[in-house]
N, C-alpha and C positions, 0 to 999 in steps of 0.2 A: 230192600236193603238200602243203606245210606252210602252213596258213592260220591267221591270228590274227584273232579277232573282238573289236573293242573295244565293249563294252556287251552286257549280257545281258538287255535288255528284250525285248519281243515280237519285233521284227525280228532282233535279234542272236541270240537263242536259237534261233529257227526256222531262220535261215540257217546258223548253225554246226552244228546238229544234222543238217540235210539235207546239208550238204557232207560231214560225217562219213559219212553213209549212202552218199554217192557213192563213198567209199573214201579220201578225203583225211584227213590228220591235222590236227585242229582244236583250238586252245586258245581258249576264250572268257574274256576278261578283264573284270573289273569292280572298281571301287573298294569296292563294298559287300561287306565281308567276311562279313556275315551271310547275304547272298544267295548268295555263292559257297559257303559252308559248307553251305547248304541244298541247292544243286545237286549238290555233291559227295556228299551223302547221298541223292540221288535225289528230292528234294522240289522240285517245279516251282512257281514263284511265280505262274504264270498258268494259266488254263484254256484249253487248245487241244486238241481231240480228237486222240488218237494221239501227241501230243508226248511225254508221260511215258514211254511204252513205247519210243519211238525214242531218247530220251535215255539210258534205262537200257541198251538194247541196245548202243549205240555206246560208252558209257562202259565197259561190261564188256569189249567187244572191243578197247579201247585206242585207239580213233581220236578220242575226244572227251574233253576234260578242261577243268576250270575252275580259274581262278587269279586271284589279286590281283597277281601279280608281272608287271608290264608288261615289264620289261627283257628277261628271258629269252624271253618269248613273241614279242616283236617282233624280236629279234635273229635268231631262227631261221626267220622267216617268209618265204615266197616272195611272199605277198600279205597285206596287212593291211586288213581291212574295217572301216570306221567305221560303227558301228550305234548311235550314241548318240542321245538324244532331241533333237528340234528343235521344241519346243512353240511355241505362239503367245507373243509377247513379253508379259511381265507388264505392260507399259505399256498393253495393250489396244488397240494400233493395228493389229493384224492381221499385223505383220511376224513372220517366223520368228525365234526366239531361237537364235542360232548359238553361244552361249557354250560349250556342251559340245563341239561340233565343234572349235572353235579351241583349247580347253583340251587335248583329246585330241591334236591336231596337235602342240602344243608338247611334250607328254609323250612321244610316241612318237619324235620327231625324234632325240634323242641316242642312241637304242638301235638305229637302223637299221644293219645290217651286210650288205654285199653288195647286189646289185640286188633291189629290192622294189617291188611295185606297191601303191600306196596307193589304196584304193577307197572312194569315198563310197557307202555303201549307204543312209544316211539320206536322207530327202526334204529337199533343200536348194535355196535360190534359185539362179538362174543366176549363175555367177561364184564360187560357194563353193569349188569344187575348185581354182580358180586361187589363191584366198586361202590354202587349205590348203597348196598347194605353196610359196607365198611364205613362210609361217610356218616350214615345215620347213627351207627353205634358209637362213633367217635364223638358226635355232637350230643347224643342222648343215650348214654350207656344203659339206662334202665328201660328203654323202649321195648315193648312187646310187639314184635312184628315178624312177618315173613316177607320175602321178596319173591316176585314171580315175573315171568315174561309172557305177554299175550299179544303177539304181533298182529297188526292190522293188514287186511287184504282188500282194501277199498279201491275201486276204480272211480276216478273223478268222473262225474256225470252219471254214475249209477251207484253212488255210495250208500244211499238209503236201502236200496234193494240188496246190495251186497252185505250190509250189516244185518238186515232183518231176515234174509234168506241166504245165508252163506253156504259155500261148498263145505266148509269145515271151520272149526274153531280150534286154534292151537294154544294150549296152556302149558307153560314150562314152570314146574314147581319142584321143590324138594321136601315138601312137608304135606302130610295128609290134610292138615287143617287148612292150609292155603288152597289146596285142590277143592276141598269142600265148599269154601267161600266162592271160588270162581265158578264152580258148577251150579251153585245156587243163583249166582248173578245171571248165568246163561240158561237157566232152567226153562224160560219161555221157548227156547229153541228146541227143547226135547220133543215137543208136540209134533214138530215137522221132521223129527229124527235126524237132526243135524249131527254129523259126526264130531265128537270132541276128541281131539288128538292130544293125549297127555304125554309130555316128554320131560326130560330134565331141562333146566334153565338154559344151558348152553345150546342145546339142540334147537330149542324154540327161537333163540336169538338168531341162529344161523339159517333157520328155515325161511325167514322173510327174505334175506339176501339171496338165498339159493333160488327161490321162486322168481324173483325179479330178474336175476341174471339169466335164468333159463328162458324166460319170455323175451328178454332183450335179444338173446342169441337167436331165437326163432324169427324175430322181426328182421334182424340183420341177415339171416340166412335167405329169407324170401326176397329181400332187397337185392342181394347178390345174384340170385337166380333170375330176378327181373332184368337186371342189366345184361345177363347172358341171353335172355329171351330177346332183348332189343338187338343184340348182335346177330343172333341166329334167325330172327324173323319168327319166333315162337310167341305164343300168347300166355303170359304168366297167370292170367285169371283162370283160364281153363286148366293150366298146370296145377295151380293151387287147389282147385276143386278135385283134381285127380289124385293128388297126394293126401289132401285133407280128409278124404273119405276113409282113409286107412285109420282104423281105431287106434293104432299105436302112435299116430302122428296128430290127428285131430285138426279140425278146420280153423280153430281160433288162432289169431295172431299170424295168419298167413296172407295178410293184405299188404302188398308192397306200397311204398309211399316215400316221402322225402326224409324219412328217418324218425326215430323215436325221440320224445322229449318228456317234459313234465317234471314233477317234483321227486319222482322215485327212481326210474330206470337209470338216468345219467349218474346220479350221485351214488346209488346203491351198487352199481357195477364197479365203479371206481373204488368204493370203500371195500367191497369184497376182494378185489385184487390186492389192495393194501393189507388186508387182514391175512390173506394167504402168504404174501411176500414176507410179512413180519414173522411168520412161522415157517419160513424156509420152503414154501410151496409156490408154484406158478400155475395160474388158471389160464391156460393158453386159449381155450375156447372163449372165455369171457373177454380176454384181451382182444381177440379177433373181432368179437361183436362190437366192442367199443370203437375199434379202428374203422370197421366197416360203416358204422353209424356216422362217424365224423366225415368219412369220404362221401357217403351218400348225399349229404347236404350240399357239398361242393359240386357233385355231379349233377344235381338238380339245377344249379346255376348254369352249368354248361348246356344242359338240355334246353333251358329257356333261351340262352344266347344263340345256340345253333339254329333253332327254328326262326329266330329273328334275323337270320342271315349272317351271323357271326359277330354282331355288335348290337348292344341295347342302347347305345348312345342316342339321345333324342327321341327314343320311343316311349310311348305312354303304356304302362303295364298295369292292368287291373288285377288286384290280389283279392281273392275271395277266401276269407278265413285266415286268422292270425294265431289263434290259440293252438296249443299242441294237439288238441283233439276236440271234438264237438262236446257240447253240454258242459262247458267249464269256461271260466274267464282266466284260467291259469296260463301264463306266458313263459313260465320257467323252462328254459332250454327248448323252446318251440323252434322248429325248423325256420320259421319266419325270421328269427333273430339272426340267423346266419345268412339266409338267402337274400333278404331285402337290402341290407347294407351293401352287399356285394354288387347288386344291380344298381343301386344309387351311385355307388362309387364310380361306375363306368358310364354314368350319364343318363340313366333311365329316370323317367318320371313315374312315380308310384301313386296310384289311387287305390286305397284299401278299404275293405269293409269286413266287419266281424259282428255277429249278433250280440255278443256279450263282452268281447275282449278288447275293444278299442281304447277304453280308458286305461286299462292295464298295459296295453301295448305301447302307449306313449312313454311309459317308464323305461322300456327296454329298447325301443327302436330310435334311430336318429331322427333329427328334425328334417323337414322337407317332404314328409309323406302327407298326402292329402287324404283325409279320412272321409269316406262317403256315407250318405244316409242310408243307402241300401245297395244291393248287388247291381241293379241296373244303373244307378247313379255312378258307381265305380267304373262300369264298363263303357259309359258314354264317351265316345271319342278315343277309345283305347286301341292300340295296335295289337294287343294280345291280352288275354285273360288267363290268369293262373289260378286254378282251383287248389288251394293249399290245405284247407281243412274241410272235411265232408259234413258240414252242418246240413240238417235235413232240408232247410230252405234253399240250399243250393242244388239239391238233387233233381229238381223238376223245374229248372229255369225255362222261361219262354224263349226258346232258341231263335225264333223269328224276330222277336223284339230285340234280342241281344245282337243279332246279326245286323239289324238296321241301325243300331246305335253305335256300333264299333267302326273305327276307321279301317282296320284290317281284321279279317275274320280268322284269327288264330286262337285256338283253345288248347291250353296246356293243362292237362288233367293229372295232377300229382297224386290223386287218390283213386283213379280208375273208376269214377262214378258213372261216366257216360260210355255208351257203346260207340266204338270207332266208326262203324258203318253208318249209323244214324247221323253222327256229326258230319260226316262227309256228304251225306244226302242234303244236309242243311247248308252246305257250302263252306264249312269250316275246315281249315287245316288243323288237324287234331293230332296231338301227341299225348300218349299216356305213359305209364311206367311199366316197361316190359310188354308192350302191346304194339310193337312195330309192324 
């Protein structure tokens, strides 16, 4: 089928590339001419494992192309996927900013020819698809189209696998014809018996928010339990294993840390709260998850400060990992954005390293941070090392080399990667999260 993707951000680029890998003919459209020229030259603007090779392969084989020309791309499409950004409103009220969605709707409307399915791939509040349909009809009353919602469930760092082998595909439609088109697009997944969950449009829009809010609540829950373990002398790692083996709970997202971040959980939990409040409801559990997450980052600052004797002033702290999770260069709402400025403000000297995120980090973090060439460079002369993001290359550090290069052997493990007893054997004062 012929598919047009509006927007070449994270979701749009991954979606378009994977559809091309399915065998469809895909045009990814973006207003940013520099970005399109880079993509045409094979330069990928984001770090996502395996994406660059897949883009190159499908571009060479003629199934994937990039363009700034909206009219031609939309006119020939069987389906147009809207994958533009829906960030939190600049007003700071938690609402999703739908400016880009509505602008794209007005821009594609005049160019629709023949029957087309307009698909919201972006995460949008309930009712957005209906507004998109209204805008298109106002601009082009004769357009023959259906609207649909097809939320994405992509984890940064594992997006290709998530798209090619998903747990499920959710399609929200109100016409049999639109359902038929979407089932045809996802037909390659039928061979692996991927469940297709067909709902009405409003349910599909809400499903994405509900999924992210539940996972955020699960993270905040285990972080609160970890703090209780610190107080009571229990081990949260063993505890998480003990409850995670219960099939009703599951082991995923039971890893305590410095708090969740990224492009989805922070903005989607806030947006879901605002959606509920707008309709006279309160989501107390989601509200608590948001509050706990904000508090967790502040408590990590205190944890670092306490092991340094109550003050970080004049101390050199090595930070390993800056991005909100491994296998991405995404710094959006990363715990480092909260924790590092707080340490700097109180007089700490920061030496930081991240395998992919240092260029991006400099856009978010204050000046004065020394960016190191590798983990060992960051730790040389440090009074303490803080493992902030659990990149694989930090999981098997040469502890003897580390100990020899540091001024003081303090290891603050905010991801519980290392075993406390082994660290003590190597002479480190070790602090984890919930492992007192």
